[in-house]
C-alpha positions in Angstrom: 93.0 119.0 103.8 96.2 119.3 101.8 96.3 117.4 98.8 98.3 114.5 98.2 102.1 116.0 96.8 101.3 113.8 93.5 98.2 116.3 93.0 100.0 118.9 93.1 102.7 117.9 90.8 102.9 118.2 87.6 104.5 115.2 84.9 107.8 116.0 84.5 111.5 116.0 86.4 111.3 116.5 90.4 113.7 116.0 93.2 111.5 113.8 95.9 113.2 112.0 98.8 111.6 108.7 99.1 108.9 108.6 101.4 107.5 111.6 99.0 108.4 109.1 95.8 106.4 106.5 97.3 103.3 108.0 98.5 103.0 109.1 95.0 99.5 107.7 93.4 101.2 106.5 90.1 102.3 102.9 88.5 106.6 102.0 89.0 108.1 99.4 87.2 108.0 97.0 90.1 104.5 97.1 90.4 103.4 96.4 86.7 106.7 93.8 87.1 104.5 92.4 89.6 101.4 92.2 87.6 102.9 89.7 85.5 102.3 87.0 87.9 99.1 88.6 89.0 96.9 92.1 89.7 96.0 90.0 92.9 99.8 90.0 93.6 100.6 93.2 92.4 97.6 95.0 95.0 98.4 93.4 97.6 102.4 94.4 97.1 101.0 98.0 96.7 99.2 97.8 99.6 100.3 97.2 102.0 104.3 97.8 100.9 107.5 95.6 100.9 109.1 94.3 104.4 112.1 96.4 105.0 114.4 93.2 104.4 117.8 93.2 105.0 118.6 92.6 101.3 116.9 96.0 100.5 118.5 98.0 103.8 122.1 97.3 102.4 120.9 98.7 98.1 119.6 101.8 99.7 122.6 102.4 101.7 124.9 101.0 98.8 123.5 103.4 96.5 123.6 106.5 99.3 127.2 106.0 99.4 128.0 105.7 96.2 125.8 108.3 95.0 125.7 111.0 97.6 128.3 109.7 100.4 128.0 113.2 101.8 124.2 111.9 103.0 125.9 108.5 103.9 125.9 109.4 107.9 123.2 111.5 108.4 121.2 108.5 106.4 122.1 105.1 108.0 124.6 104.0 111.7 126.2 101.3 112.3 124.4 99.2 115.6 127.3 99.4 118.1 129.1 96.4 119.4 128.7 95.3 122.7 126.2 96.8 124.2 124.2 94.3 126.5 121.1 94.7 126.2 119.9 92.5 129.4 122.1 95.0 132.1 120.6 98.4 133.3 123.4 100.4 132.3 123.3 98.4 128.8 119.6 99.7 128.4 120.6 103.3 128.8 123.5 103.1 126.4 121.0 101.4 123.9 118.2 103.4 124.5 121.0 107.0 124.5 122.0 104.9 121.1 118.0 105.0 119.7 117.5 108.4 120.4 120.9 109.9 119.0 120.2 107.6 115.4 116.1 108.0 115.6 116.3 109.1 111.9 118.7 107.1 110.7 118.0 103.4 109.6 121.2 101.2 111.1 123.1 98.7 110.1 123.3 95.7 111.7 127.7 95.7 112.3 130.3 97.5 111.3 130.8 95.0 108.5 128.4 96.3 106.3 129.9 99.9 107.2 133.5 98.5 105.3 131.1 96.8 102.7 129.5 100.0 101.6 133.5 101.7 101.7 134.8 98.4 99.8 132.3 99.5 97.2 132.6 103.8 97.0 136.7 102.5 96.4 136.0 100.1 94.1 134.0 102.4 92.0 136.0 106.0 92.5 139.4 103.8 90.9 137.2 102.7 87.9 137.9 106.4 85.7 133.9 104.2 84.0 131.9 103.8 86.3 133.5 107.2 88.6 131.9 109.3 85.7 129.0 107.7 85.0 128.3 107.6 88.7 129.5 110.6 89.9 130.8 112.8 87.5 128.7 115.7 85.9 124.8 114.4 85.6 121.1 114.1 87.3 121.0 112.5 90.8 118.1 110.8 92.1 115.6 113.0 90.1 111.4 111.4 90.0 110.0 111.2 86.5 105.6 111.5 86.9 104.6 110.9 84.0 101.1 110.4 82.0 100.4 107.2 79.3 99.1 108.8 76.3 97.5 105.2 75.4 95.9 104.6 78.6 95.9 107.7 81.2 97.7 105.9 83.3 99.8 107.9 85.3 103.5 106.7 85.6 106.6 107.4 88.0 110.1 105.8 88.4 112.9 107.4 89.9 116.5 107.3 88.5 119.7 106.9 89.7 121.4 108.9 87.1 120.9 110.7 83.9 124.4 111.6 82.2 125.1 113.5 79.0 125.9 110.9 76.3 127.4 114.1 74.6 125.4 115.0 71.4 122.6 116.3 73.2 122.3 112.6 74.3 121.7 111.3 77.3 122.5 107.8 79.5 120.5 106.2 82.2 122.5 104.6 84.4 121.5 102.5 86.9 123.5 101.0 90.0 123.1 97.4 90.6 124.8 96.2 93.3 125.2 91.5 92.3 127.0 88.8 94.1 127.9 88.3 90.5 129.0 90.9 87.9 130.2 89.1 84.9 128.6 88.7 81.4 127.4 85.7 82.3 125.9 86.7 86.4 125.1 89.3 85.1 122.8 88.3 81.9 121.4 85.5 84.3 120.2 88.8 86.9 118.6 90.5 84.0 115.6 89.2 83.5 115.6 86.8 86.6 115.1 90.3 88.0 113.2 92.9 85.2 116.4 94.8 84.3 115.6 94.8 80.9 111.6 96.0 81.4 113.0 98.4 83.5 115.4 100.2 81.1 112.3 100.1 79.1 109.8 101.6 81.8 112.4 104.8 82.9 113.6 105.4 79.2 109.5 105.6 78.3 109.4 107.9 81.2 112.3 110.4 79.9 111.4 110.4 76.8 107.5 112.1 78.1 109.3 114.5 80.3 112.2 115.7 78.6 110.8 114.9 75.1 112.6 112.8 72.5 115.9 111.8 71.4 119.1 109.6 71.4 119.0 107.8 75.0 120.7 104.7 76.4 120.0 102.3 79.3 123.3 101.4 81.3 123.8 99.3 84.4 126.9 100.2 87.0 126.8 96.4 87.7 129.3 96.2 91.6 129.8 93.1 93.1 128.7 92.9 97.1 132.4 91.3 98.2 135.7 92.1 97.2 137.0 92.4 94.8 134.0 94.6 94.4 134.7 93.3 90.6 132.5 96.5 88.3 130.9 95.2 85.0 128.9 97.8 83.5 126.3 96.7 80.5 123.7 98.0 77.9 121.1 95.4 76.5 120.5 95.3 73.1 117.7 95.6 70.6 115.5 92.5 71.2 115.8 92.6 75.0 114.4 96.5 74.7 111.7 95.5 72.1 110.5 92.9 74.4 110.6 94.5 77.4 108.4 97.0 75.6 106.0 95.3 74.0 105.2 93.8 77.2 105.4 96.4 78.9 102.6 98.2 76.8 100.1 94.9 77.5 101.0 95.2 80.8 100.1 99.3 81.1 97.0 97.9 79.7 95.9 95.0 82.3 96.4 97.6 84.6 93.7 100.6 82.9 91.2 97.7 83.1 91.7 96.5 86.7 92.3 99.7 88.1 88.8 100.8 86.1 86.6 98.0 87.6 88.4 98.0 91.1 88.9 94.3 89.8 92.1 92.5 90.8 91.9 88.7 90.3 94.8 86.7 90.6 95.3 83.0 88.8 92.1 81.2 86.7 89.3 80.2 88.2 89.0 77.5 85.5 91.3 74.3 85.6 94.5 74.6 83.0 96.7 72.4 81.8 100.4 72.6 82.4 102.7 71.6 79.3 105.5 69.3 80.1 108.7 71.2 79.8 110.9 70.4 76.4 113.4 68.5 79.5 110.2 66.5 80.5 109.6 65.2 76.7 
């Protein structure tokens, strides 16, 4: 029986596609962020996976359109309009479409492709975003590393890693959003754990590529015209808060895995304290 991919790969940077990345028996940032709710929720999500929602599909397509535009047509196809699958002719046309695009993800309609091209063109028209997303650097690299404190193997897949000058590196993460303004995107940072992601990714790069000056930069682009773009770096307080929580959650995961026990909420009665606005 062939060895699992994670047993073959050494710690370091690797070129892996999405199925290979997700097959690795290593902890990613999404799992640890879910541990904040409970180990039971994180474990369930890891075992059963995420439903492939339209939002996730568009997110993947957008990353491909911007970061790997040469792969867009090979990975995605647009659902053809006007096919009536209740008729014999329509069924045949749909079967032919499915056969021709068997290994592609299907976008619901032409408007989705227009959105992808609009975002891509907006990035290309923005000098700094263009350099960060499409200039010299590494695209879609996977880091695999072992945490010294816990012995837990971790993984992260980077959108981009580019030179920051003077031997430093910038980790670039592309985010699609409804509101890329400082206030709008700022609300998304804690809601979706983007500060936690920054720490996870920077930690991995420190381990596999050696410690040096590193920065983590978000390129936030709006999904609707005019596809406004904001480029952001988190301050020291954000990073330090996330770094402490990251270490605590990784240690908690190590204990759960050792005991093969994934508890959810406390089993006894808890007191809910009224928030300040209630008082």
